[in-house]
C-alpha positions in Angstrom: -72.9 96.4 17.7 -71.7 100.1 17.7 -70.7 102.3 14.7 -68.0 104.7 15.6 -66.7 107.7 13.6 -66.2 111.3 14.5 -68.1 112.8 11.7 -71.5 111.3 12.9 -72.3 113.7 15.6 -71.9 116.8 13.7 -74.0 115.3 10.8 -76.9 114.5 13.1 -76.8 117.9 14.7 -76.9 119.7 11.3 -79.8 117.3 9.9 -81.8 118.0 13.0 -81.3 121.8 12.8 -82.0 121.8 8.9 -85.4 120.1 9.9 -86.0 122.7 12.9 -86.4 119.6 15.4 -85.4 120.1 19.0 -82.9 117.9 20.7 -85.8 116.7 23.0 -88.2 116.0 20.1 -85.9 114.0 18.2 -84.8 112.0 21.2 -88.5 111.3 21.8 -88.9 110.1 18.4 -85.9 107.8 18.6 -86.8 106.4 22.0 -83.7 107.6 23.7 -83.0 110.5 26.3 -82.1 114.0 25.3 -78.9 113.9 27.2 -77.9 110.8 25.3 -78.6 112.4 21.9 -76.5 115.4 23.1 -73.7 113.1 23.8 -74.0 111.6 20.3 -74.1 114.8 18.8 -70.8 115.9 20.3 -69.2 112.6 19.6 -68.8 111.5 23.1 -71.0 108.2 22.5 -70.7 105.8 19.5 -73.8 104.9 17.4 -75.3 101.7 17.6 -76.4 100.1 14.4 -80.4 99.9 15.5 -80.0 103.7 16.4 -78.2 104.5 13.1 -81.2 102.9 10.9 -83.7 104.7 13.0 -82.0 108.1 12.6 -81.5 107.3 8.9 -85.4 106.5 8.6 -86.4 109.6 10.5 -84.3 111.9 8.4 -85.3 110.0 5.0 -81.5 109.1 3.8 -79.7 106.0 3.5 -77.7 104.8 6.6 -74.5 105.0 4.6 -75.0 108.6 4.0 -75.3 109.3 7.8 -71.9 107.7 8.5 -70.3 108.8 5.3 -67.7 111.5 6.1 -68.5 115.1 4.5 -65.6 116.7 6.6 -62.8 115.3 4.9 -62.2 118.5 2.5 -62.8 120.7 5.3 -60.1 118.9 7.5 -57.6 119.2 4.6 -58.7 123.0 3.9 -58.1 123.9 7.6 -54.7 122.0 7.7 -53.5 123.9 4.4 -54.8 127.0 6.1 -52.8 126.6 9.4 -49.7 125.6 7.3 -49.5 129.3 5.9 -46.6 131.1 7.2 -48.6 133.4 9.4 -49.3 130.4 11.6 -45.6 129.4 11.9 -45.3 129.9 15.6 -48.5 128.2 16.4 -48.4 124.7 18.3 -51.5 123.2 16.6 -51.4 119.7 15.8 -53.3 117.8 12.8 -55.4 116.2 15.7 -56.4 119.5 17.1 -57.4 120.8 13.5 -59.5 117.5 13.1 -61.2 117.8 16.1 -62.1 121.6 15.3 -63.5 120.4 11.8 -65.5 117.5 12.9 -67.1 119.0 16.1 -67.5 122.5 14.9 -68.0 122.5 11.0 -69.7 125.8 10.9 -67.0 127.7 12.8 -64.3 125.9 10.8 -65.9 127.1 7.6 -66.2 130.5 9.0 -62.6 130.4 9.7 -61.8 129.5 6.3 -63.9 132.5 4.9 -61.9 134.8 7.2 -58.6 133.4 5.8 -59.9 133.7 2.3 -60.7 137.4 2.8 -57.2 137.8 4.5 -55.8 136.0 1.2 -57.8 138.4 -0.9 -56.7 141.4 1.0 -52.9 140.6 1.0 -53.1 139.4 -2.6 -54.6 142.5 -3.8 -52.1 144.9 -2.0 -55.0 146.4 0.0 -53.3 146.0 3.2 -50.8 148.5 2.2 -47.0 147.8 2.6 -47.2 146.9 6.3 -44.4 144.7 7.1 -46.5 142.7 9.6 -48.1 141.0 6.8 -46.1 137.9 5.1 -45.9 137.9 1.3 -49.0 136.2 -0.4 -48.6 132.6 -1.1 -50.9 132.7 -4.4 -51.5 135.5 -6.8 -54.7 136.7 -8.4 -56.6 135.4 -5.3 -60.7 135.5 -5.8 -62.6 135.0 -2.8 -65.9 134.6 -4.9 -64.4 131.6 -6.8 -63.5 129.8 -3.7 -66.9 130.5 -2.0 -68.6 128.9 -5.0 -66.2 125.9 -4.7 -67.5 125.6 -1.0 -71.1 126.1 -2.1 -70.7 123.2 -4.6 -68.9 121.1 -2.2 -71.5 121.6 0.5 -74.3 120.6 -1.7 -72.2 117.4 -2.9 -72.8 118.9 -6.5 -76.1 117.9 -6.8 -79.2 120.1 -7.1 -82.7 118.1 -7.5 -84.6 121.2 -8.5 -82.4 121.8 -11.6 -82.5 118.1 -12.5 -86.1 118.0 -12.3 -86.5 121.1 -14.4 -83.9 119.9 -17.0 -85.9 116.5 -17.2 -89.0 118.3 -18.1 -87.4 120.6 -20.7 -85.7 117.5 -22.3 -89.0 115.7 -22.4 -90.4 118.6 -24.6 -87.3 118.6 -26.6 -87.2 115.1 -27.5 -90.8 115.6 -28.7 -89.9 118.3 -31.2 -87.4 116.3 -32.9 -85.4 113.1 -33.3 -82.2 115.3 -33.0 -81.3 116.7 -29.7 -79.6 119.8 -31.3 -82.7 120.3 -33.7 -85.1 119.9 -30.9 -83.4 122.2 -28.6 -83.5 125.0 -31.5 -87.3 124.2 -32.0 -87.8 124.2 -28.3 -86.3 127.9 -28.1 -88.1 128.9 -31.2 -91.5 127.7 -30.2 -91.7 128.5 -26.4 -89.5 131.9 -26.6 -89.5 132.7 -30.0 -86.0 132.7 -30.0 -84.2 132.2 -33.5 -80.8 130.3 -33.0 -78.1 131.1 -35.5 -74.3 130.5 -36.0 -72.6 133.8 -36.6 -69.0 135.3 -36.5 -68.5 136.9 -33.1 -65.8 138.9 -31.8 -63.0 136.9 -30.1 -63.8 135.7 -26.6 -67.7 135.7 -27.1 -69.5 132.3 -27.3 -73.0 133.7 -27.7 -74.8 137.0 -28.0 -78.5 137.6 -27.5 -80.1 140.3 -29.5 -83.1 141.2 -27.7 -84.4 143.6 -30.1 -84.8 140.8 -33.0 -85.0 137.8 -30.5 -81.9 136.0 -32.2 -79.5 134.1 -30.4 -76.1 134.2 -32.2 -73.6 131.4 -31.4 -70.0 131.8 -32.2 -69.1 129.9 -35.5 -65.6 129.1 -34.2 -66.8 127.0 -31.2 -66.5 123.2 -31.2 -69.8 121.4 -32.0 -70.0 120.2 -28.2 -69.2 123.8 -26.9 -72.0 125.2 -29.4 -74.4 122.9 -28.3 -73.8 123.5 -24.5 -73.9 127.2 -25.1 -77.6 126.8 -26.4 -78.4 124.6 -23.7 -76.9 127.3 -21.2 -79.4 129.9 -22.7 -82.1 127.4 -22.2 -81.3 127.3 -18.5 -81.4 131.0 -18.0 -84.8 131.1 -19.9 -86.4 128.0 -18.3 -84.8 127.6 -14.7 -84.5 131.1 -13.6 -86.7 130.6 -10.6 -85.1 127.4 -9.4 -81.5 128.9 -10.0 -82.8 132.2 -7.9 -83.9 130.1 -5.2 -80.9 128.0 -4.7 -78.6 130.9 -4.7 -80.9 132.8 -2.2 -81.0 129.8 0.3 -77.1 129.8 0.1 -74.7 131.5 2.5 -72.7 133.0 -0.4 -71.0 136.3 0.2 -72.2 139.3 -1.3 -70.3 140.8 -4.2 -69.2 138.7 -7.2 -70.3 135.3 -5.8 -74.0 135.2 -6.3 -73.8 136.3 -10.2 -70.9 133.6 -10.7 -73.2 130.9 -8.9 -76.0 131.8 -11.3 -73.7 131.1 -14.2 -72.5 128.0 -12.6 -76.0 126.7 -11.9 -77.1 127.6 -15.2 -74.2 125.2 -16.6 -75.2 122.6 -14.4 -78.6 122.9 -15.9 -77.1 122.7 -19.3 -75.3 119.7 -18.4 -78.5 117.9 -17.1 -80.3 118.8 -20.2 -77.7 117.4 -22.5 -77.0 114.5 -20.6 -80.1 113.4 -18.8 -79.8 111.9 -15.2 -81.1 108.5 -15.9 -79.8 107.4 -19.4 -76.4 108.9 -18.4 -76.1 107.0 -15.3 -77.1 104.1 -17.1 -74.6 104.8 -19.9 -72.1 105.3 -17.1 -72.5 101.9 -15.5 -72.8 100.2 -19.1 -69.7 101.7 -20.5 -67.7 101.5 -16.9 -67.2 105.3 -16.8 -65.6 105.3 -20.2 -65.4 109.1 -20.8 -64.7 109.1 -24.5 -67.2 106.7 -25.4 -69.9 108.8 -23.2 -68.7 111.9 -24.9 -69.6 110.5 -28.4 -72.9 109.1 -27.1 -74.1 112.3 -25.8 -72.3 114.8 -28.1 -70.4 116.2 -25.2 -66.9 117.3 -24.5 -64.3 115.2 -22.2 -64.5 118.0 -19.7 -68.3 118.0 -19.7 -68.7 114.3 -19.3 -66.2 114.4 -16.5 -68.0 117.0 -14.8 -71.4 115.5 -15.3 -70.4 112.3 -13.6 -69.7 114.1 -10.4 -73.1 115.1 -10.1 -74.9 111.7 -10.0 -75.6 112.0 -6.3 -79.4 111.3 -6.5 -80.8 109.3 -3.5 -81.4 105.6 -4.6 -79.4 106.3 -7.9 -76.0 107.3 -7.3 -72.9 106.9 -9.3 -69.4 106.5 -8.1 -68.2 109.2 -5.4 -65.7 110.8 -7.6 -63.2 113.8 -7.6 -62.5 116.4 -10.3 -59.9 118.9 -10.6 -58.8 121.2 -13.4 -55.8 123.2 -13.5 -53.8 125.0 -16.1 -50.1 124.5 -17.5 -49.0 126.9 -14.7 -50.5 124.9 -11.8 -53.5 127.2 -11.1 -56.5 125.2 -10.0 -59.7 126.4 -11.4 -62.1 123.7 -10.6 -62.0 121.4 -7.7 -64.6 119.0 -6.1 -64.2 115.8 -4.0 -66.6 113.1 -3.0 -64.0 110.5 -3.2 -62.2 111.8 -0.1 -59.1 113.0 -1.6 -58.0 116.6 -0.8 -57.6 119.2 -3.4 -55.6 122.3 -2.5 -57.5 125.4 -2.0 -54.8 128.0 -1.9 -51.9 126.5 -3.7 -51.1 124.2 -6.6 -51.4 120.5 -6.1 -48.6 118.0 -5.7 -46.3 117.9 -8.7 -46.2 114.1 -8.3 -49.9 113.8 -9.2 -50.7 112.5 -12.7 -52.7 115.8 -13.5 -49.5 117.4 -14.2 -47.7 114.5 -15.9 -50.7 114.6 -18.2 -49.3 117.8 -19.9 -46.4 115.6 -21.1 -48.6 113.5 -23.1 -51.2 115.6 -24.8 -54.7 113.8 -25.5 -53.5 110.6 -23.8 -55.5 109.3 -20.7 -52.9 109.0 -17.8 -53.7 106.4 -15.0 -52.2 106.4 -11.3 -52.7 104.9 -8.2 -52.2 107.8 -5.8 -51.8 107.6 -2.0 -52.1 110.5 0.3 -50.2 111.0 3.5 -53.0 109.6 5.6 -52.4 106.1 3.7 -55.7 106.5 1.9 -55.4 105.3 -1.8 -57.0 106.7 -4.9 -57.3 105.5 -8.5 -57.0 108.7 -10.7 -56.9 109.6 -14.4 -56.0 112.7 -16.1 -56.1 114.1 -19.6 -54.6 117.4 -21.0 -56.8 119.1 -23.4 -56.7 122.3 -25.6 -59.5 124.9 -25.8 -59.8 127.7 -28.2 -61.4 128.6 -31.3 -61.8 126.6 -34.6 -59.7 129.0 -36.6 -56.2 129.6 -37.8 -54.0 131.1 -35.3 -56.8 131.0 -32.8 -55.1 131.1 -29.1 -55.2 128.1 -27.3 -55.6 127.4 -23.4 -53.9 124.1 -22.2 -55.7 122.5 -19.4 -55.5 119.2 -17.5 -58.7 117.4 -16.2 -58.0 115.0 -13.4 -60.9 112.4 -12.4 -60.8 109.7 -9.8 -62.2 107.7 -7.1 -61.3 105.8 -4.0 -59.3 102.6 -4.6 -62.3 100.7 -3.4 -64.4 101.8 -6.6 -61.5 101.5 -9.1 -62.8 98.1 -10.6 -65.9 100.0 -11.5 -64.0 102.2 -14.0 -62.9 100.9 -17.4 -59.6 102.1 -16.7 -58.7 99.8 -14.3 -58.4 97.1 -16.7 -54.9 95.7 -16.8 -53.9 97.4 -13.8 -52.7 95.3 -10.8 -54.4 97.5 -8.1 -52.8 95.4 -5.3 -49.4 96.1 -6.5 -47.7 98.4 -4.0 -44.9 99.1 -6.4 -47.5 101.0 -8.7 -48.5 103.3 -5.9 -47.5 106.9 -6.2 -47.1 108.9 -2.9 -48.4 112.2 -3.2 -49.5 114.9 -1.0 -51.6 118.2 -0.8 -49.1 120.9 -0.8 -45.6 121.1 0.3 -46.3 123.4 3.3 -48.4 120.7 4.7 -46.9 117.6 3.4 -45.0 115.4 5.6 -43.1 113.6 3.1 -39.5 114.6 4.1 -37.9 112.4 1.4 -39.7 113.8 -1.5 -37.1 115.2 -4.1 -39.8 117.2 -5.7 -40.4 119.7 -2.6 -40.6 123.3 -3.5 -40.9 124.3 0.1 -40.2 122.9 3.5 -43.1 121.8 5.8 -44.7 124.9 7.8 -43.6 123.1 11.1 -40.2 121.8 10.3 -37.0 123.4 10.8 -33.8 122.3 9.1 -30.1 122.6 9.2 -27.4 122.6 6.4 -24.8 120.4 6.5 -21.7 122.3 5.1 -20.0 118.9 4.1 -22.6 117.9 1.8 -25.1 119.5 -0.7 -28.3 117.5 -1.0 -30.0 117.3 -4.7 -33.1 119.1 -3.3 -32.5 121.3 -0.2 -35.9 120.8 1.4 -35.6 116.9 0.8 -32.8 116.4 3.4 -33.8 117.9 6.6 -33.1 116.9 10.5 
């Protein structure tokens, strides 16, 4: 019996290179010829089930991890890239783009970085007023932010060394007090001599460290969950500095802002692992069937913090549901994106207006449920909730955001939100896309742009409701 899948060859090659093993040595260990292994790595041969188990055992991973595609987001990013107006005259097909992603993922990521740099240049106007460059499709583009999104995606948003460090600290915190908040304060005081106090800080400042007096001031207008998380973030910078530095040093992040921002992101990862320890949090997710609000109450964390923590549950042998997470503001700017479910989240543009992450703004604080289907016919179970963030004081400015969380439809029954939903009822499925430029759904009345590879003619005798939805 053979197991097919275009992603397997590239993954075998990457694992072999990460272990610094030659083709000849790996082939010998597997009992096959080096030439046959070479064909496997280039997806010119299907892999047999016995060989699949041998490979998984050799690399110390589950067989399912080996065949599981991790190039879906890469394919989507490339399709979005080649959907830009600058490539309007090229004849690239979706099949060719998929071949590029699966056979040469490293080269594909290099192309993405090159295009990111181009986006940054034309968005900032650094290229001058040349008429040779098309107008930027986005504003305020920041290359470091995209690089960190890629970095999180490549690591499946799971960092074992930070999990281990957070567990050690949590053990000490729990022994200091029955209350996690009091225990964390006691830990910071006993280990680092740090005195934590609530204080009135300037607008926009969550915490301030006074090194002269060794006092940590936490803004008194933060929500209780944010205040607790802020203390945990400081604990991360103090206790996991070496682990964070090692992860950043081993990454391929570009120079400039990215390493500094990555350290902050990793400190937040540690903070979440400290507030919501892996084993009890995973157990609660399973017991409560991923009920975000109930988990928020159990762990004294916000809705967004819980959703984010859910996406990190990728420990070998103790994994949660493969989820995707997206955060957008009311203007459609995506500020967080991560996908293990397989759904593609746009890299350079806003998401599809049909997606419930946007309709959630129309029903504040209510969890919106949607069965979403992408153009490739893959179907996903998605929840979304709009939230308001801002200081706890009169006339404090508020930021309105929407948090989207979801999984492949095959995992939907594991989530409490699927109760009462007929997952097999096709009439409930909402067709969505990635972005108008690369979406093939010509009949969509919510199109903002025509597909990049499509040309249309206007019939003077009729006027469609949406110009781009009626194309020939």
